[in-house]
Structures are given as structure tokens and as C-alpha cells.
C-alpha positions as CSV (number, residue, x, y, z in Angstrom):
1,M,-156.5,-13.9,-10.8
2,N,-155.5,-14.7,-7.2
3,V,-153.9,-18.2,-7.0
4,L,-153.2,-20.1,-3.8
5,F,-150.8,-23.1,-4.0
6,V,-151.0,-25.5,-1.0
7,T,-148.0,-27.8,-0.7
8,I,-145.5,-29.6,1.6
9,A,-142.8,-29.5,-1.1
10,W,-141.8,-25.9,-1.5
11,P,-138.0,-25.5,-1.4
12,K,-135.8,-23.4,0.8
13,K,-135.4,-19.8,-0.1
14,G,-133.0,-19.5,-3.2
15,N,-133.7,-23.1,-4.4
16,T,-136.1,-24.2,-7.1
17,N,-138.2,-27.2,-8.0
18,L,-141.0,-28.0,-10.5
19,Y,-143.5,-26.2,-8.3
20,T,-141.5,-22.9,-8.2
21,D,-141.2,-23.2,-12.0
22,L,-145.0,-23.7,-12.3
23,L,-145.8,-20.8,-10.0
24,E,-143.3,-18.6,-11.8
25,E,-145.2,-19.2,-15.0
26,F,-148.5,-18.2,-13.2
27,K,-146.8,-15.0,-12.1
28,I,-145.4,-14.2,-15.6
29,R,-148.9,-14.6,-17.0
30,G,-150.1,-11.8,-14.7
31,N,-151.6,-13.8,-11.8
32,N,-151.1,-13.0,-8.1
33,V,-149.5,-16.0,-6.5
34,Y,-149.6,-17.0,-2.9
35,V,-148.0,-20.2,-1.4
36,L,-149.1,-22.0,1.8
37,H,-146.3,-24.4,2.7
38,G,-146.3,-26.9,5.5
39,E,-142.8,-27.8,6.5
40,A,-141.1,-29.8,9.3
41,N,-139.6,-27.9,12.3
42,D,-137.3,-25.6,10.6
43,I,-139.0,-22.3,11.7
44,D,-139.3,-20.9,15.3
45,K,-142.8,-19.6,15.1
46,P,-146.0,-21.5,14.2
47,Y,-145.9,-19.7,10.8
48,H,-144.3,-16.8,9.1
49,K,-144.5,-14.9,5.8
50,E,-141.8,-14.2,3.3
51,T,-141.7,-12.8,-0.1
52,G,-139.6,-14.3,-2.9
53,E,-139.6,-13.2,-6.5
54,N,-142.9,-11.4,-6.1
55,I,-144.5,-14.6,-4.7
56,E,-145.9,-14.4,-1.1
57,I,-145.1,-17.5,0.9
58,V,-146.4,-18.5,4.3
59,R,-144.3,-21.2,5.9
60,V,-146.2,-23.3,8.5
61,K,-144.5,-25.4,11.2
62,T,-146.2,-28.8,10.9
63,G,-143.8,-31.4,12.2
64,K,-142.1,-34.0,10.0
65,I,-144.2,-35.6,7.2
66,T,-141.7,-36.7,4.6
67,K,-138.6,-38.8,5.4
68,A,-140.1,-39.8,8.7
69,G,-141.2,-43.0,10.3
70,P,-144.9,-43.9,10.0
71,V,-145.9,-43.0,13.6
72,R,-144.3,-39.5,13.4
73,K,-145.7,-39.0,10.0
74,F,-149.2,-39.9,11.1
75,I,-149.1,-37.6,14.1
76,S,-148.1,-34.7,11.9
77,L,-150.8,-35.4,9.3
78,M,-153.5,-35.4,12.1
79,T,-152.7,-31.7,12.9
80,L,-151.8,-30.4,9.5
81,S,-155.2,-29.1,8.4
82,R,-155.7,-27.1,11.6
83,K,-152.3,-25.5,11.4
84,L,-152.6,-24.6,7.7
85,D,-156.1,-23.1,8.2
86,A,-154.9,-21.0,11.2
87,A,-152.0,-19.6,9.1
88,L,-154.2,-19.0,6.1
89,K,-156.8,-17.0,8.1
90,S,-154.1,-15.0,9.8
91,E,-151.6,-14.2,7.0
92,Y,-154.0,-14.1,3.9
93,K,-157.2,-12.9,5.6
94,S,-157.5,-9.9,3.1
95,V,-157.1,-12.1,0.0
96,N,-159.9,-13.7,-1.9
97,F,-158.7,-16.6,-4.0
98,D,-160.0,-17.4,-7.4
99,L,-158.0,-20.7,-7.9
100,I,-156.6,-23.2,-5.5
101,L,-153.8,-25.5,-6.7
102,F,-152.9,-28.5,-4.5
103,A,-150.2,-31.1,-5.1
104,T,-150.4,-34.5,-3.3
105,P,-149.1,-35.8,-1.0
106,P,-150.8,-35.8,1.4
107,I,-154.5,-36.5,0.6
108,T,-155.6,-36.0,4.2
109,L,-156.2,-32.2,3.5
110,S,-159.6,-32.9,1.8
111,R,-161.6,-31.2,4.7
112,F,-159.3,-28.2,4.6
113,L,-159.5,-27.9,0.9
114,R,-163.2,-28.3,0.8
115,K,-163.5,-25.5,3.4
116,I,-161.3,-22.9,1.7
117,K,-162.8,-23.7,-1.7
118,K,-166.3,-23.0,-0.3
119,R,-165.1,-20.0,1.6
120,H,-163.5,-18.3,-1.4
121,K,-165.8,-19.7,-4.0
122,A,-162.7,-20.8,-5.9
123,G,-161.8,-23.4,-8.4
124,L,-159.6,-26.4,-7.3
125,Y,-157.1,-28.1,-9.6
126,L,-155.5,-31.2,-8.0
127,L,-152.0,-32.0,-9.1
128,L,-151.8,-35.7,-8.4
129,K,-148.2,-36.3,-7.7
130,D,-148.7,-39.3,-5.4
131,I,-151.7,-41.6,-5.2
132,W,-152.4,-42.6,-1.6
133,P,-152.9,-45.0,0.1
134,Y,-151.7,-47.7,-2.3
135,G,-147.9,-47.2,-1.9
136,M,-148.1,-47.6,1.9
137,V,-149.9,-51.0,1.4
138,D,-147.5,-52.1,-1.2
139,L,-144.5,-51.5,1.1
140,G,-146.3,-53.1,4.1
141,V,-146.6,-49.9,6.1
142,I,-150.4,-50.3,6.5
143,K,-152.8,-53.2,6.1
144,N,-154.9,-53.4,2.9
145,K,-158.6,-52.5,3.7
146,G,-157.6,-52.0,7.3
147,L,-158.7,-49.1,9.5
148,I,-155.9,-46.8,8.5
149,W,-156.3,-47.7,4.9
150,R,-160.0,-46.9,5.1
151,Y,-159.2,-43.5,6.6
152,F,-156.8,-42.5,3.8
153,R,-159.1,-44.0,1.2
154,W,-162.0,-41.9,2.5
155,H,-159.9,-38.7,2.2
156,E,-158.8,-39.8,-1.3
157,K,-162.4,-40.2,-2.5
158,R,-163.4,-36.9,-1.0
159,I,-160.5,-34.9,-2.5
160,Y,-161.3,-36.3,-6.0
161,R,-164.9,-35.4,-5.5
162,I,-164.3,-31.7,-4.5
163,A,-161.6,-31.1,-7.1
164,D,-162.9,-29.5,-10.3
165,H,-160.1,-31.1,-12.3
166,I,-157.4,-33.7,-11.6
167,G,-154.1,-33.6,-13.4
168,C,-152.1,-36.9,-13.5
169,M,-148.4,-37.2,-14.4
170,S,-148.9,-39.8,-17.2
171,P,-151.6,-41.7,-19.2
172,M,-151.3,-44.7,-16.9
173,G,-152.0,-42.4,-14.0
174,V,-155.3,-41.3,-15.6
175,D,-156.3,-44.9,-16.3
176,F,-155.5,-46.0,-12.7
177,V,-157.5,-43.2,-11.1
178,L,-160.6,-43.8,-13.3
179,D,-160.3,-47.6,-12.8
180,K,-160.3,-47.3,-9.0
181,N,-162.9,-44.5,-9.0
182,P,-165.5,-45.4,-11.6
183,D,-167.8,-42.6,-10.2
184,I,-165.5,-39.9,-11.4
185,P,-166.4,-38.4,-14.9
186,D,-163.7,-39.2,-17.4
187,K,-163.5,-35.5,-18.5
188,K,-162.5,-34.6,-15.0
189,V,-159.1,-36.4,-15.1
190,E,-156.3,-35.5,-17.5
191,V,-152.6,-35.7,-18.1
192,C,-150.8,-32.7,-16.7
193,P,-147.2,-33.9,-16.4
194,N,-144.3,-32.7,-14.3
195,A,-142.9,-29.6,-16.0
196,I,-140.1,-27.2,-15.7
197,I,-138.8,-24.0,-17.2
198,I,-136.7,-25.1,-20.2
199,P,-133.3,-23.5,-20.2
200,I,-131.9,-22.1,-23.5
201,A,-129.2,-24.7,-23.3
202,P,-128.0,-27.3,-20.8
203,R,-125.4,-26.3,-18.2
204,A,-121.8,-26.3,-19.6
205,V,-119.7,-29.2,-18.4
206,D,-116.9,-28.4,-16.0
207,K,-114.4,-31.3,-16.5
208,T,-112.4,-30.4,-13.4
209,I,-115.3,-31.5,-11.2
210,R,-114.6,-35.2,-11.9
211,E,-111.0,-34.8,-10.7
212,K,-112.3,-33.1,-7.5
213,F,-114.4,-36.2,-6.6
214,N,-112.0,-38.8,-8.0
215,I,-114.2,-39.8,-10.9
216,P,-112.3,-41.1,-13.9
217,Q,-112.6,-38.8,-16.9
218,D,-113.2,-41.6,-19.3
219,A,-115.9,-43.4,-17.2
220,T,-119.6,-43.4,-18.0
221,V,-121.2,-41.9,-14.9
222,F,-124.5,-43.3,-13.7
223,L,-126.5,-41.0,-11.3
224,F,-129.3,-41.7,-8.9
225,S,-130.3,-38.5,-7.1
226,G,-133.2,-37.7,-4.8
227,N,-135.0,-39.2,-1.9
228,L,-133.2,-42.3,-0.7
229,G,-136.2,-44.1,0.7
230,Q,-137.6,-47.6,0.6
231,G,-139.8,-47.2,-2.4
232,H,-136.9,-47.1,-4.9
233,G,-135.6,-50.5,-4.1
234,L,-132.1,-49.1,-3.7
235,Y,-130.6,-52.3,-2.4
236,F,-131.1,-53.7,-5.9
237,L,-128.9,-50.9,-7.1
238,V,-126.3,-51.3,-4.4
239,R,-125.9,-55.1,-4.9
240,N,-125.5,-54.5,-8.6
241,I,-122.9,-51.8,-8.0
242,I,-121.0,-54.3,-5.9
243,S,-121.3,-57.0,-8.6
244,L,-120.0,-54.4,-11.1
245,S,-117.1,-53.3,-9.0
246,D,-114.6,-54.7,-11.7
247,C,-116.4,-52.7,-14.5
248,Q,-114.1,-49.7,-14.4
249,K,-115.8,-48.1,-17.4
250,A,-118.9,-47.5,-15.2
251,F,-118.9,-45.1,-12.2
252,F,-122.0,-44.6,-9.8
253,L,-123.1,-41.6,-8.0
254,I,-125.8,-41.9,-5.4
255,G,-126.9,-38.5,-3.9
256,G,-129.6,-37.3,-1.6
257,N,-131.0,-38.0,1.8
258,G,-133.7,-40.2,3.3
259,T,-134.4,-43.0,5.7
260,H,-132.0,-45.4,4.0
261,F,-129.0,-43.2,3.4
262,K,-126.8,-44.6,6.3
263,K,-127.7,-48.1,5.4
264,L,-126.7,-47.7,1.8
265,Q,-123.5,-45.9,2.7
266,S,-122.5,-48.7,5.1
267,A,-123.1,-51.3,2.5
268,L,-120.9,-49.6,-0.1
269,D,-118.2,-48.8,2.5
270,E,-118.2,-52.4,3.7
271,A,-117.8,-53.8,0.1
272,R,-115.0,-51.2,-0.5
273,V,-116.1,-50.5,-4.1
274,S,-113.9,-48.1,-5.9
275,N,-116.3,-47.1,-8.6
276,A,-119.0,-45.5,-6.5
277,F,-119.6,-42.3,-4.5
278,I,-122.5,-41.6,-2.2
279,Y,-123.2,-38.2,-0.7
280,D,-126.0,-36.6,1.3
281,Y,-125.0,-33.0,0.8
282,L,-122.9,-30.9,-1.6
283,P,-122.5,-27.2,-2.0
284,Q,-124.9,-26.0,-4.7
285,E,-122.3,-25.2,-7.2
286,D,-120.5,-28.5,-6.8
287,F,-123.9,-30.4,-7.1
288,E,-124.9,-28.6,-10.3
289,S,-121.5,-29.1,-11.8
290,L,-121.5,-32.8,-10.8
291,I,-124.9,-33.4,-12.3
292,A,-123.8,-31.8,-15.6
293,T,-120.9,-34.2,-15.9
294,C,-123.1,-37.3,-15.5
295,D,-124.0,-39.5,-18.5
296,V,-126.9,-41.7,-17.5
297,G,-129.7,-41.0,-15.0
298,L,-131.2,-43.9,-13.1
299,I,-134.8,-44.2,-12.3
300,L,-135.7,-47.0,-9.8
301,L,-139.2,-48.1,-8.8
302,D,-139.6,-51.1,-6.5
303,K,-141.5,-54.0,-8.2
304,A,-143.8,-54.1,-5.2
305,Y,-145.6,-51.0,-6.3
306,S,-149.1,-51.6,-7.7
307,Y,-149.8,-48.1,-9.0
308,P,-148.1,-45.8,-11.6
309,Q,-145.5,-43.3,-10.5
310,F,-143.5,-40.8,-12.6
311,P,-140.5,-39.5,-10.6
312,S,-139.7,-35.9,-11.2
313,R,-135.9,-36.7,-11.3
314,L,-136.5,-37.6,-15.0
315,L,-136.8,-34.0,-15.9
316,A,-133.4,-33.2,-14.3
317,Y,-131.8,-36.0,-16.3
318,L,-133.3,-34.8,-19.5
319,K,-132.4,-31.1,-18.7
320,N,-128.8,-32.2,-18.5
321,K,-128.9,-34.2,-21.6
322,M,-128.4,-37.5,-19.9
323,A,-129.5,-40.9,-21.2
324,V,-131.9,-42.6,-18.9
325,L,-131.9,-46.1,-17.5
326,C,-135.1,-47.2,-15.9
327,A,-135.3,-50.3,-13.6
328,V,-139.1,-50.2,-12.9
329,N,-142.2,-52.3,-12.6
330,D,-145.0,-53.0,-15.1
331,N,-147.4,-50.6,-13.3
332,T,-145.7,-47.4,-14.5
333,D,-145.2,-46.1,-18.1
334,I,-142.1,-44.0,-17.5
335,G,-139.9,-46.8,-18.9
336,R,-142.0,-47.2,-22.0
337,I,-142.0,-43.4,-22.6
338,V,-138.2,-43.3,-22.3
339,V,-137.7,-46.2,-24.7
340,E,-140.3,-44.9,-27.2
341,N,-138.6,-41.6,-27.4
342,D,-135.1,-43.2,-27.8
343,C,-133.8,-41.3,-24.8
344,G,-132.9,-44.4,-22.7
345,L,-133.5,-48.1,-21.9
346,S,-135.7,-49.9,-19.4
347,V,-135.4,-53.2,-17.5
348,N,-137.5,-54.9,-14.9
349,H,-136.6,-53.9,-11.3
350,G,-135.1,-56.9,-9.7
351,D,-133.6,-58.4,-12.8
352,D,-129.9,-58.2,-11.8
353,I,-128.6,-60.0,-15.0
354,E,-130.4,-57.6,-17.4
355,F,-129.5,-54.5,-15.4
356,Q,-125.9,-55.4,-15.3
357,K,-125.9,-56.2,-19.0
358,T,-127.5,-52.8,-19.7
359,I,-125.0,-51.0,-17.6
360,K,-122.1,-52.6,-19.5
361,Y,-123.7,-51.8,-22.8
362,L,-124.1,-48.2,-22.0
363,S,-120.6,-48.0,-20.6
364,E,-119.1,-49.4,-23.8
365,N,-121.2,-47.3,-26.2
366,P,-120.7,-43.6,-25.4
367,E,-121.9,-42.5,-28.8
368,K,-125.3,-44.2,-28.1
369,V,-125.4,-42.5,-24.7
370,H,-124.8,-39.2,-26.3
371,S,-127.5,-39.7,-28.9
372,M,-130.0,-40.7,-26.2
373,G,-129.1,-37.6,-24.2
374,E,-129.9,-35.4,-27.3
375,S,-133.2,-37.2,-27.8
376,G,-134.0,-36.7,-24.1
377,W,-133.5,-32.9,-24.6
378,E,-136.0,-32.9,-27.4
379,L,-138.5,-34.9,-25.3
380,L,-138.1,-32.3,-22.5
381,K,-139.0,-29.5,-24.8
382,K,-141.9,-31.3,-26.4
383,Q,-143.7,-32.7,-23.4
384,Y,-142.5,-31.2,-20.1
385,D,-142.5,-27.4,-20.7
386,V,-144.0,-25.5,-17.9
387,R,-145.9,-23.3,-20.4
388,D,-147.8,-26.2,-21.6
389,A,-148.7,-27.3,-18.0
390,Y,-150.0,-23.8,-17.3
391,T,-152.2,-23.9,-20.5
392,T,-153.6,-27.3,-19.5
393,I,-154.6,-26.0,-16.1
394,M,-155.9,-22.6,-17.1
395,A,-158.0,-23.9,-20.0
396,H,-160.6,-24.9,-17.4
397,F,-160.7,-21.6,-15.5
398,V,-160.5,-18.8,-18.1
399,N,-163.7,-17.7,-19.7
């Protein structure tokens, strides 16, 4: 089977993410895999082809879409379909695709996907990783029911209509999509969670890495890693780190990049906290070693969000046998899943008192943190194995 994956989230050559893991499973199962990737301005030509691990990748210069301001993002979205279609016709003109996989965001590719689905007479499986346009309304970027909202909502409805099947990250995601779109048949929407290749064992801990970054050997290390954008409510985390500056049993790592990195860095520098370290880049070996030495992974979702989200960083935490602390809202089920599987704790985002109390509890109970990490490893193997995600998708397209 010839499989085309359309995405704006394919990593740089040599790196991996949950999409590379999923497509690797497709390749292992005997499929021919092709990737059409829209990325910012990191390539010289409008598009170019490369081969990585027997997967053909066409990288298309699109302009900035993620980690960009709303105006720049909107301009890039307006031209995205045309650029992707030109690259597809040029670089994959001799390939007839049987299955198209598409991971949101964005949902503005509905016309492009309808066109290539019809052109190739292919099946289309939608991996719903972000549900537009609700988040932009929640964060005040666009007006609810306004002109821009209507534009995105129109694309959302059309992409649901043309998809043969829709895979949501969690049960609450399924419920939300069906509630907002009562015309969609129930059987069209299912849970197809984020999934990765499960390693034989977690990475071995290099204890010298803490010394390199001035992290106390006996501290419980709390990690937030990923996009440092508005939606996580990171100022909630920063103000609590400052309040916990005297709690020397807790150490905080904040890593990643995004629109709010400099502001977060400035706030921590100004407060002169001694038990926190923020970084935007580390060499890959240092990054992996540092992650492996962390004890608790943090998941933050701003209380303003009205729709369910399920951050993929959860899998990185479980993969490294970390306990998980969620500070989230009532519109996501990630906290409930973590608690029910005894691999972490969950509090309401914005509840400073409960958050600080939980940080102190985890810092003072390393045995419990270790136990939660072990339970998280079992949860990873049980629910987030890429082989199961493959089976869920292909169950609809294999006779």
C-alpha cells in the first residue's frame, strides 16, 4: 500500500517524534511511505526531496505557521494548500496513493485533502491532534462566531466530512467532536491515541549530568519540556516556582522554545531563584541524559481552554519512568487517566495552594514518585504502543 502522510510537524533529519514512530511502523508492515511536510523557511528552494530510513520526504517551504504571531500564521495558512499541491504534483507525480494520513493542525487544508483524495481515489484517516478553531477563541486570538472563526469552522466541518475516519487522542476528544458535530456518524470517530515505539527499557540514568547543570543530586526534579506558548499557562508555573524558592528538595527544569521563552526567562532571572533552570536548546546527548534524570513530568493546560487536549509530552515522561503532575482544566481527561492509572497526580490549573502542596508532597516522598514512574511505564506499554495505533488505523482499510 502507498501511504501519504501530510503534516507540518515532521522533525529535522536525524530526530524523531510520534509521527516518525507511526510511519516507521507502516514501513515495517510492508507499506511504501511518503511524507509531504510543510515547514517554515529553513530550506532554500520552494521544496526538495530527501530520503530517510527508506521513507521519502518532500519538505515544502511554507512560511511560519507554529510559534508565530496570528498575522504571520494566517498569511502562511492562506498559501499552504497551493504550495503543498505544487510540490506533490512535482515530486510524487508517478505515485498513486492508497491511503492519506493527515494530522491537524491546521484544518485549513480541507480543499487540498479533498482534491488529492479524489485524484488518487484514496482513503483518508484524520489524526485529530488539535481541534480548531476553539483554542484561538479561548485564548482571545479570534472572536467567537466572528468572520475568521466562521472561516476556520467551515474548514473544520468539511475536513470531518471528507475524512473516512477520525482518530481522537482520548475518549473526551471523541465526545467533544460528536457533540459539536451531531451530523457525523458515531462510528466514524474513534480513539487513536498518541503512540510511540516502546523501547526495551528506559534510558540509563547518567548521574553526572546533574552535576554538569548544578542540579542537587538529592532533589526531586520537575520537568516541563516542549512548546513554551500561551496555552499552557506557564506564568502559573513560574509564580509557583518563585513561591517555592525555599523548597530545596524540589528543582525545576523548563525546556523548549516558543513565543513566551524570553518572558519566562526574564521572570525567573529577576526573581533570582536558585532551584530552577530554563533552557531553549541543549545538545541532543545532554538533553536525553537530562530528561532521564528527571523525576516528575509536568503537564499544564490553561483553565481557559474549552476543548479537550492531550499533550504528547506525556509519552516522553512515561517513557522515562517519571511520575506525572497535571495542572489542567476540567475539559480534558489527561489528569483523570494519570490518576486512575496511579502514575501521577492532578490539580486544577490556577490553584496555587494545591499545586504547591502537591509539589512538596512529591518532593518529600521519593518512594511514591518511583512507584508512579513504574506504573507509568506499564501504562505506556498498555495504551500508547505504536503497533496498536497502526492496527486501529488499518482495520478500516484492509480487506
